[in-house]
TORKE-332682 format. One line per field, with one value per atom (N, C-alpha, C, O, CB): residue number from 0; residue in one letter; atom name; x, y, z. Coordinates in Angstrom, 3 decimals. Glycine has a CB too. Layout:
tidren	[NUM_...] .
nuro	[a_...] .
sedren	[CA_...] .
east	[X_...] .
north	[Y_...] .
up	[Z_...] .
END
This chain:
tidren	[0_0_0_0_0_1_1_1_1_1_2_2_2_2_2_3_3_3_3_3_4_4_4_4_4_5_5_5_5_5_6_6_6_6_6_7_7_7_7_7_8_8_8_8_8_9_9_9_9_9_10_10_10_10_10_11_11_11_11_11_12_12_12_12_12_13_13_13_13_13_14_14_14_14_14_15_15_15_15_15_16_16_16_16_16_17_17_17_17_17_18_18_18_18_18_19_19_19_19_19_20_20_20_20_20_21_21_21_21_21_22_22_22_22_22_23_23_23_23_23_24_24_24_24_24_25_25_25_25_25_26_26_26_26_26_27_27_27_27_27_28_28_28_28_28_29_29_29_29_29_30_30_30_30_30_31_31_31_31_31_32_32_32_32_32_33_33_33_33_33_34_34_34_34_34_35_35_35_35_35_36_36_36_36_36_37_37_37_37_37_38_38_38_38_38_39_39_39_39_39_40_40_40_40_40_41_41_41_41_41_42_42_42_42_42_43_43_43_43_43_44_44_44_44_44_45_45_45_45_45_46_46_46_46_46_47_47_47_47_47_48_48_48_48_48_49_49_49_49_49_50_50_50_50_50_51_51_51_51_51_52_52_52_52_52_53_53_53_53_53_54_54_54_54_54_55_55_55_55_55_56_56_56_56_56_57_57_57_57_57_58_58_58_58_58_59_59_59_59_59_60_60_60_60_60_61_61_61_61_61_62_62_62_62_62_63_63_63_63_63_64_64_64_64_64_65_65_65_65_65_66_66_66_66_66_67_67_67_67_67_68_68_68_68_68_69_69_69_69_69_70_70_70_70_70_71_71_71_71_71_72_72_72_72_72_73_73_73_73_73_74_74_74_74_74_75_75_75_75_75_76_76_76_76_76_77_77_77_77_77_78_78_78_78_78_79_79_79_79_79_80_80_80_80_80_81_81_81_81_81_82_82_82_82_82_83_83_83_83_83_84_84_84_84_84_85_85_85_85_85_86_86_86_86_86_87_87_87_87_87_88_88_88_88_88_89_89_89_89_89_90_90_90_90_90_91_91_91_91_91_92_92_92_92_92_93_93_93_93_93_94_94_94_94_94_95_95_95_95_95_96_96_96_96_96_97_97_97_97_97_98_98_98_98_98_99_99_99_99_99_100_100_100_100_100_101_101_101_101_101_102_102_102_102_102_103_103_103_103_103] .
nuro	[x_x_x_x_x_x_x_x_x_x_x_x_x_x_x_x_x_x_x_x_x_x_x_x_x_x_x_x_x_x_x_x_x_x_x_x_x_x_x_x_x_x_x_x_x_x_x_x_x_x_x_x_x_x_x_x_x_x_x_x_x_x_x_x_x_x_x_x_x_x_x_x_x_x_x_x_x_x_x_x_x_x_x_x_x_x_x_x_x_x_x_x_x_x_x_x_x_x_x_x_x_x_x_x_x_x_x_x_x_x_x_x_x_x_x_x_x_x_x_x_x_x_x_x_x_x_x_x_x_x_x_x_x_x_x_x_x_x_x_x_x_x_x_x_x_x_x_x_x_x_x_x_x_x_x_x_x_x_x_x_x_x_x_x_x_x_x_x_x_x_x_x_x_x_x_x_x_x_x_x_x_x_x_x_x_x_x_x_x_x_x_x_x_x_x_x_x_x_x_x_x_x_x_x_x_x_x_x_x_x_x_x_x_x_x_x_x_x_x_x_x_x_x_x_x_x_x_x_x_x_x_x_x_x_x_x_x_x_x_x_x_x_x_x_x_x_x_x_x_x_x_x_x_x_x_x_x_x_x_x_x_x_x_x_x_x_x_x_x_x_x_x_x_x_x_x_x_x_x_x_x_x_x_x_x_x_x_x_x_x_x_x_x_x_x_x_x_x_x_x_x_x_x_x_x_x_x_x_x_x_x_x_x_x_x_x_x_x_x_x_x_x_x_x_x_x_x_x_x_x_x_x_x_x_x_x_x_x_x_x_x_x_x_x_x_x_x_x_x_x_x_x_x_x_x_x_x_x_x_x_x_x_x_x_x_x_x_x_x_x_x_x_x_x_x_x_x_x_x_x_x_x_x_x_x_x_x_x_x_x_x_x_x_x_x_x_x_x_x_x_x_x_x_x_x_x_x_x_x_x_x_x_x_x_x_x_x_x_x_x_x_x_x_x_x_x_x_x_x_x_x_x_x_x_x_x_x_x_x_x_x_x_x_x_x_x_x_x_x_x_x_x_x_x_x_x_x_x_x_x_x_x_x_x_x_x_x_x_x_x_x_x_x_x_x_x_x_x_x_x_x_x_x_x_x_x_x_x_x_x_x_x_x_x_x_x_x_x_x_x_x_x_x_x_x_x_x_x_x_x_x_x_x_x_x_x_x_x_x_x] .
sedren	[N_CA_C_O_CB_N_CA_C_O_CB_N_CA_C_O_CB_N_CA_C_O_CB_N_CA_C_O_CB_N_CA_C_O_CB_N_CA_C_O_CB_N_CA_C_O_CB_N_CA_C_O_CB_N_CA_C_O_CB_N_CA_C_O_CB_N_CA_C_O_CB_N_CA_C_O_CB_N_CA_C_O_CB_N_CA_C_O_CB_N_CA_C_O_CB_N_CA_C_O_CB_N_CA_C_O_CB_N_CA_C_O_CB_N_CA_C_O_CB_N_CA_C_O_CB_N_CA_C_O_CB_N_CA_C_O_CB_N_CA_C_O_CB_N_CA_C_O_CB_N_CA_C_O_CB_N_CA_C_O_CB_N_CA_C_O_CB_N_CA_C_O_CB_N_CA_C_O_CB_N_CA_C_O_CB_N_CA_C_O_CB_N_CA_C_O_CB_N_CA_C_O_CB_N_CA_C_O_CB_N_CA_C_O_CB_N_CA_C_O_CB_N_CA_C_O_CB_N_CA_C_O_CB_N_CA_C_O_CB_N_CA_C_O_CB_N_CA_C_O_CB_N_CA_C_O_CB_N_CA_C_O_CB_N_CA_C_O_CB_N_CA_C_O_CB_N_CA_C_O_CB_N_CA_C_O_CB_N_CA_C_O_CB_N_CA_C_O_CB_N_CA_C_O_CB_N_CA_C_O_CB_N_CA_C_O_CB_N_CA_C_O_CB_N_CA_C_O_CB_N_CA_C_O_CB_N_CA_C_O_CB_N_CA_C_O_CB_N_CA_C_O_CB_N_CA_C_O_CB_N_CA_C_O_CB_N_CA_C_O_CB_N_CA_C_O_CB_N_CA_C_O_CB_N_CA_C_O_CB_N_CA_C_O_CB_N_CA_C_O_CB_N_CA_C_O_CB_N_CA_C_O_CB_N_CA_C_O_CB_N_CA_C_O_CB_N_CA_C_O_CB_N_CA_C_O_CB_N_CA_C_O_CB_N_CA_C_O_CB_N_CA_C_O_CB_N_CA_C_O_CB_N_CA_C_O_CB_N_CA_C_O_CB_N_CA_C_O_CB_N_CA_C_O_CB_N_CA_C_O_CB_N_CA_C_O_CB_N_CA_C_O_CB_N_CA_C_O_CB_N_CA_C_O_CB_N_CA_C_O_CB_N_CA_C_O_CB_N_CA_C_O_CB_N_CA_C_O_CB_N_CA_C_O_CB_N_CA_C_O_CB_N_CA_C_O_CB_N_CA_C_O_CB_N_CA_C_O_CB_N_CA_C_O_CB_N_CA_C_O_CB_N_CA_C_O_CB_N_CA_C_O_CB_N_CA_C_O_CB_N_CA_C_O_CB_N_CA_C_O_CB_N_CA_C_O_CB_N_CA_C_O_CB] .
east	[140.729_141.248_141.120_141.255_143.328_140.722_140.369_141.449_142.636_139.706_140.773_141.657_141.307_140.325_141.877_142.209_141.990_140.849_140.225_143.553_140.916_139.458_138.300_137.668_139.398_137.645_136.769_136.780_136.247_137.354_137.268_136.901_136.396_135.395_138.488_136.959_136.558_135.546_135.249_137.641_134.711_133.617_132.647_131.898_133.663_132.623_131.580_130.949_129.730_132.114_131.800_131.640_131.101_131.201_130.810_130.827_131.127_129.820_129.679_131.888_128.617_127.137_127.093_126.861_125.957_127.418_127.477_128.171_127.713_127.933_129.296_129.811_128.664_128.409_130.878_128.353_127.573_126.480_126.418_126.983_125.780_124.491_125.583_125.132_124.099_126.444_126.699_127.116_126.794_128.111_127.767_127.518_126.500_126.980_128.425_125.493_124.425_123.202_122.043_124.097_123.965_123.524_124.197_123.528_124.007_125.752_126.203_125.517_124.874_127.906_125.524_125.122_123.245_122.812_125.151_122.611_121.037_121.358_120.730_119.959_122.405_122.441_123.526_123.479_122.901_124.331_124.445_123.246_122.962_124.704_122.737_121.613_120.405_119.613_121.052_120.336_119.448_120.296_119.702_118.676_121.484_122.299_121.671_121.094_123.740_121.788_121.524_119.539_119.167_121.274_118.901_117.706_117.836_116.912_116.592_118.430_118.607_119.189_118.695_120.019_120.106_120.284_119.824_120.200_121.205_118.608_117.982_116.222_115.136_118.130_116.634_115.283_115.400_116.430_115.275_114.061_113.905_113.836_112.872_111.972_115.187_115.235_116.454_117.573_115.271_115.818_117.233_118.185_117.942_117.367_119.701_121.276_120.978_121.210_122.530_120.556_121.036_120.612_121.558_120.596_119.836_118.699_119.467_119.616_117.262_119.792_120.543_121.605_121.749_121.086_122.231_123.797_123.623_124.345_124.071_122.085_122.241_122.188_122.989_121.357_120.910_120.603_121.767_121.565_118.303_122.935_123.670_124.550_125.221_124.306_124.494_125.821_125.296_126.087_126.132_124.045_123.875_123.757_123.922_122.867_123.494_123.948_124.776_124.770_123.509_126.042_127.649_128.044_129.056_128.492_127.603_128.114_127.616_128.193_127.985_126.694_126.260_126.803_127.154_124.829_126.977_127.918_129.541_129.907_127.684_130.429_131.146_131.060_131.534_131.289_130.674_129.991_129.996_130.572_128.347_129.283_129.381_130.337_130.514_128.799_131.317_132.146_133.685_134.728_132.011_133.204_134.534_134.222_135.107_134.486_133.019_133.033_133.146_133.935_130.601_132.555_132.328_133.652_134.413_130.908_133.910_134.996_136.637_137.718_134.625_136.560_137.713_137.820_138.566_138.647_136.708_136.407_136.762_137.330_136.823_136.250_136.205_134.981_134.688_136.171_134.185_132.772_133.298_132.684_131.626_134.736_135.057_135.725_135.835_135.750_136.549_137.352_136.723_135.503_138.107_137.334_136.859_135.767_135.863_138.436_135.183_134.289_134.798_134.339_133.192_136.269_136.623_137.761_138.281_137.854_137.792_139.070_138.559_139.110_139.994_136.857_136.228_135.589_135.566_135.824_134.953_135.019_135.964_135.772_134.687_137.522_138.644_139.009_139.818_139.858_138.615_138.613_137.477_137.681_138.604_136.399_135.030_135.948_136.316_133.322_136.005_136.386_137.762_137.908_136.759_138.736_139.914_140.076_140.862_140.795_138.757_138.400_137.591_137.537_137.985_136.896_135.968_136.560_136.179_134.050_137.821_138.653_139.628_140.090_139.562_140.200_140.804_139.902_140.420_141.526_138.955_137.786_137.640_138.231_135.507_137.227_137.429_138.097_137.798_137.591_139.533_141.017_141.203_141.796_142.505_140.786_141.064_140.191_140.434_141.264_138.949_138.355_138.675_138.305_137.262_139.709_140.095_140.776_140.365_141.419_141.731_142.358_141.301_141.499_143.105_140.115_139.445_138.660_138.142_138.858_138.947_138.326_139.431_139.200_137.557_140.812_142.039_142.447_143.437_142.827_141.533_141.773_141.386_142.273_140.995_140.369_140.070_141.135_141.381_139.566_141.983_142.873_143.986_144.648_143.094_144.091_144.852_144.244_144.784_145.312_142.831_142.024_142.499_143.164_140.237_141.615_141.510_142.335_142.009_140.609_143.331_144.699_144.254_143.548_144.486_144.924_144.737_143.265_143.195_146.879_142.304_141.251_141.080_142.126_141.101_140.366_140.174_141.992_142.667_138.896_142.142_143.418_143.286_142.825_144.559_143.556_143.373_144.475_144.293_142.341] .
north	[-87.172_-88.349_-87.283_-86.091_-89.047_-88.791_-87.931_-87.514_-87.775_-88.849_-86.658_-86.367_-86.888_-87.628_-85.179_-86.546_-86.997_-85.750_-85.901_-87.273_-84.612_-83.767_-84.483_-84.981_-82.045_-84.814_-85.998_-86.458_-85.719_-87.052_-87.550_-88.672_-87.786_-88.198_-89.533_-86.441_-86.546_-85.610_-85.174_-86.147_-84.901_-84.328_-85.237_-85.066_-84.017_-86.204_-87.217_-87.387_-87.310_-88.407_-87.620_-87.443_-89.069_-90.079_-86.244_-89.188_-90.692_-91.177_-92.299_-90.880_-90.458_-90.778_-92.476_-93.566_-89.236_-92.182_-93.525_-94.833_-95.967_-93.393_-94.524_-95.240_-96.096_-97.297_-94.271_-95.377_-95.325_-96.422_-97.637_-93.682_-95.687_-96.636_-97.920_-98.671_-95.698_-98.347_-99.764_-100.226_-101.315_-99.939_-99.347_-100.261_-100.405_-100.859_-100.220_-100.190_-100.463_-101.534_-101.866_-99.111_-101.797_-102.563_-103.944_-104.877_-102.028_-103.880_-105.380_-105.492_-106.528_-105.631_-104.643_-104.765_-105.773_-106.445_-102.868_-105.589_-105.853_-107.356_-108.395_-104.539_-107.184_-109.123_-109.504_-110.723_-109.754_-109.330_-110.067_-110.864_-112.056_-108.989_-110.017_-110.511_-111.091_-111.932_-109.226_-110.555_-112.124_-113.491_-114.569_-112.020_-113.437_-114.691_-115.308_-116.393_-114.409_-114.564_-115.158_-116.037_-117.205_-112.920_-115.041_-115.538_-116.966_-117.778_-114.325_-117.097_-117.783_-119.143_-120.255_-116.817_-118.972_-120.063_-120.639_-121.699_-120.107_-119.515_-120.728_-120.776_-120.739_-120.301_-120.871_-121.241_-122.820_-123.473_-120.756_-123.366_-125.240_-125.652_-125.926_-125.937_-125.549_-126.176_-127.140_-127.285_-124.948_-127.803_-128.847_-127.811_-126.605_-129.850_-128.566_-128.302_-127.422_-126.234_-129.968_-128.157_-127.440_-126.408_-125.714_-127.972_-125.810_-124.888_-123.763_-122.605_-125.617_-124.110_-122.857_-122.581_-121.407_-123.168_-123.220_-123.391_-122.218_-121.244_-125.164_-122.739_-121.263_-120.516_-119.589_-120.817_-120.524_-118.582_-118.241_-117.213_-118.063_-119.123_-118.431_-117.908_-116.879_-119.192_-118.681_-118.275_-117.118_-116.191_-119.329_-116.735_-115.441_-114.448_-113.306_-115.366_-114.646_-113.549_-113.454_-112.583_-113.318_-114.226_-113.886_-113.495_-112.803_-114.845_-113.666_-112.916_-111.786_-111.094_-113.434_-111.218_-109.471_-108.950_-107.776_-108.975_-109.491_-108.862_-109.009_-107.843_-109.984_-109.556_-109.308_-108.366_-107.235_-110.125_-108.640_-107.923_-106.487_-105.764_-108.405_-105.792_-104.759_-104.124_-102.929_-104.763_-105.031_-104.765_-104.480_-103.852_-105.619_-105.201_-105.358_-103.772_-102.930_-106.980_-103.600_-102.727_-101.006_-100.107_-103.038_-100.931_-99.523_-99.342_-98.398_-99.625_-100.422_-99.726_-100.413_-100.066_-100.449_-101.289_-100.656_-100.197_-100.569_-101.470_-99.136_-98.582_-99.029_-98.359_-97.538_-100.340_-100.806_-100.271_-100.828_-102.443_-99.241_-98.695_-96.831_-95.811_-98.737_-97.269_-95.763_-95.799_-94.842_-94.907_-97.425_-97.557_-97.615_-97.771_-98.608_-97.518_-97.684_-99.462_-100.555_-97.494_-99.193_-100.253_-101.549_-102.673_-99.807_-101.067_-102.727_-103.268_-104.361_-102.748_-102.348_-103.275_-104.177_-105.113_-102.132_-103.432_-104.080_-105.396_-106.371_-103.495_-105.247_-106.643_-107.993_-109.209_-106.451_-106.746_-107.823_-108.237_-109.162_-107.388_-107.783_-108.259_-109.250_-110.290_-107.199_-108.957_-109.603_-111.358_-112.339_-108.652_-111.026_-111.961_-113.057_-114.233_-111.040_-112.196_-113.204_-113.999_-114.945_-112.798_-113.392_-114.047_-115.387_-116.315_-113.302_-115.124_-116.330_-117.411_-118.578_-115.991_-116.615_-117.915_-118.441_-119.465_-117.587_-118.272_-118.566_-119.075_-120.004_-117.620_-118.852_-119.821_-121.239_-122.316_-118.460_-121.059_-122.135_-123.144_-124.337_-121.874_-122.326_-123.141_-123.836_-124.915_-121.947_-123.363_-124.148_-124.994_-125.924_-123.438_-124.698_-125.931_-127.673_-128.842_-125.424_-126.707_-128.195_-129.215_-130.373_-127.879_-128.944_-129.872_-130.820_-132.001_-128.997_-130.581_-131.083_-132.849_-133.707_-130.007_-132.784_-133.906_-134.935_-136.011_-134.228_-134.399_-135.314_-135.589_-136.315_-135.291_-134.875_-134.773_-136.371_-136.961_-133.551_-137.114_-138.607_-139.223_-139.655_-139.446_-139.239_-139.794_-140.117_-141.153_-139.390_-138.761_-139.129_-140.010_-140.308_-137.855_-140.297_-140.914_-142.441_-143.157_-140.691_-142.766_-143.304_-144.545_-145.608_-142.907_-143.839_-144.674_-143.918_-142.956_-146.999_-144.728_-144.067_-145.358_-146.539_-144.435_-144.549_-144.757_-146.383_-146.718_-143.650_-147.099_-148.611_-149.090_-149.398_-148.681_-148.946_-150.175_-150.994_-150.879_-150.071_-152.200_-153.508_-154.516_-155.636_-154.055] .
up	[-101.314_-100.263_-98.711_-98.438_-100.739_-97.855_-96.169_-95.594_-95.790_-94.895_-94.669_-93.708_-92.652_-92.620_-93.523_-91.316_-90.161_-89.279_-88.228_-89.523_-90.158_-89.721_-90.380_-89.448_-90.294_-91.646_-92.502_-91.257_-90.429_-93.903_-90.845_-89.216_-88.175_-87.590_-88.334_-87.745_-86.293_-86.760_-85.648_-84.934_-87.643_-88.137_-87.780_-86.819_-89.514_-88.512_-88.127_-86.731_-86.578_-88.395_-85.721_-84.736_-83.785_-84.481_-84.897_-83.017_-82.494_-82.457_-81.973_-80.987_-82.946_-82.754_-83.681_-83.157_-83.601_-85.267_-85.679_-85.058_-85.196_-86.746_-84.383_-83.603_-82.299_-82.212_-83.130_-81.755_-80.572_-81.156_-80.966_-80.116_-81.810_-83.048_-83.041_-82.176_-85.323_-83.430_-84.009_-82.391_-81.916_-85.488_-81.774_-80.693_-79.588_-78.550_-80.155_-79.565_-79.236_-80.353_-80.106_-78.917_-81.434_-82.435_-81.779_-81.335_-84.013_-81.810_-81.294_-80.025_-79.858_-81.057_-79.109_-77.827_-77.909_-76.973_-77.159_-79.075_-79.186_-79.873_-79.667_-80.306_-80.663_-81.056_-80.226_-80.384_-82.945_-79.564_-78.091_-77.556_-77.665_-76.977_-77.051_-76.181_-77.159_-76.733_-75.189_-78.536_-78.921_-79.048_-79.001_-80.553_-79.185_-78.776_-77.700_-77.776_-78.374_-76.602_-74.902_-75.778_-75.662_-72.911_-76.414_-76.340_-77.385_-77.333_-76.766_-77.858_-79.358_-78.263_-78.443_-80.893_-77.301_-76.768_-75.588_-75.088_-76.752_-74.998_-74.147_-74.746_-74.169_-72.114_-76.121_-76.951_-76.679_-76.850_-78.839_-76.184_-76.715_-78.555_-79.269_-75.983_-78.834_-80.351_-80.860_-80.367_-81.355_-82.108_-82.369_-82.364_-82.300_-83.954_-82.463_-82.510_-83.960_-84.186_-82.607_-84.584_-86.143_-86.129_-86.500_-87.502_-85.958_-85.814_-84.938_-85.330_-85.048_-84.074_-83.193_-83.943_-84.285_-81.634_-84.216_-85.102_-86.145_-86.361_-86.094_-86.891_-88.116_-87.572_-87.689_-89.219_-86.410_-86.179_-84.816_-84.169_-85.406_-84.446_-83.738_-84.922_-84.836_-82.566_-86.006_-87.215_-87.588_-87.416_-88.718_-88.129_-88.749_-87.931_-88.360_-89.533_-86.791_-85.826_-85.351_-84.481_-85.030_-85.546_-85.852_-86.931_-86.826_-85.729_-88.170_-89.256_-89.317_-90.156_-90.395_-88.735_-88.754_-87.883_-87.998_-88.552_-87.028_-85.728_-86.329_-86.185_-83.990_-86.767_-87.590_-88.563_-88.454_-87.938_-89.188_-90.538_-90.243_-91.057_-90.890_-88.898_-88.404_-87.900_-88.136_-87.858_-86.907_-86.519_-87.560_-87.380_-85.635_-88.519_-89.506_-90.146_-90.298_-90.920_-90.425_-92.113_-90.764_-91.055_-93.757_-89.892_-88.989_-88.173_-88.384_-87.806_-87.113_-86.070_-86.850_-86.375_-83.956_-87.932_-88.670_-90.116_-91.022_-88.575_-90.063_-91.093_-92.670_-93.533_-90.788_-92.745_-94.290_-94.985_-96.044_-94.446_-94.549_-94.807_-95.507_-95.819_-92.874_-95.466_-95.893_-96.877_-97.645_-95.012_-97.096_-98.429_-99.536_-99.583_-98.513_-100.375_-101.628_-102.063_-101.504_-102.491_-102.804_-102.892_-103.508_-103.307_-103.599_-104.632_-105.100_-103.551_-103.330_-107.193_-102.973_-101.710_-100.628_-100.050_-100.630_-100.452_-100.073_-100.347_-99.597_-99.950_-101.812_-102.297_-102.593_-102.612_-103.130_-102.896_-102.465_-101.066_-100.997_-102.935_-100.060_-98.862_-98.613_-97.987_-98.001_-99.055_-98.852_-99.451_-98.804_-100.157_-100.913_-101.822_-101.235_-101.570_-103.162_-100.209_-99.765_-98.906_-98.874_-99.526_-97.572_-96.746_-96.758_-95.952_-96.239_-98.127_-97.663_-98.770_-98.869_-97.802_-99.779_-100.226_-99.136_-99.638_-101.553_-97.868_-96.932_-95.946_-95.327_-96.600_-95.644_-94.657_-96.212_-96.127_-94.139_-96.791_-97.685_-97.873_-97.845_-98.391_-98.174_-98.296_-96.831_-96.843_-98.646_-95.639_-94.395_-93.996_-93.228_-93.367_-94.561_-94.540_-95.320_-95.215_-94.939_-96.190_-97.127_-96.069_-96.144_-98.591_-95.125_-94.102_-93.392_-93.678_-92.987_-92.449_-91.972_-92.456_-91.741_-91.898_-94.220_-94.077_-93.669_-93.119_-95.311_-94.054_-93.017_-92.121_-92.020_-92.934_-90.750_-89.556_-89.335_-88.719_-88.796_-89.666_-89.267_-88.826_-87.700_-90.313_-90.153_-90.253_-89.329_-89.271_-91.002_-88.434_-87.282_-85.934_-84.868_-86.835_-86.491_-85.342_-85.483_-84.735_-85.501_-87.332_-87.260_-88.352_-88.881_-86.964_-88.306_-89.551_-90.955_-91.255_-89.885_-91.524_-93.254_-93.645_-93.306_-94.733_-94.430_-94.886_-95.523_-96.080_-95.777_-95.551_-96.014_-96.371_-97.354_-97.740_-95.200_-95.197_-94.714_-93.578_-94.753_-95.166_-94.619_-94.633_-94.156_-95.247] .
END
């Protein structure tokens, strides 16, 4: 069991390193934004950088890195499941604009 003193002994060094990495990734997003590339290439590059940024923030600033691996795996699977479940409704959103499909 970890105590508050265990977390204090870690210091702020690791958090600062992660913060600098997040700043560098944000700068990389600006570099990607000003490149002359396809929209699909820009989307995939920006999405990849954003996923890395989100992963770093969740792991270190929300202290998931110190949790048990089973809990971390549960959080990842649950989050992916929720995001996939949210995508289920997008296909029905066009009905609001065009009405019921194939209705004549």
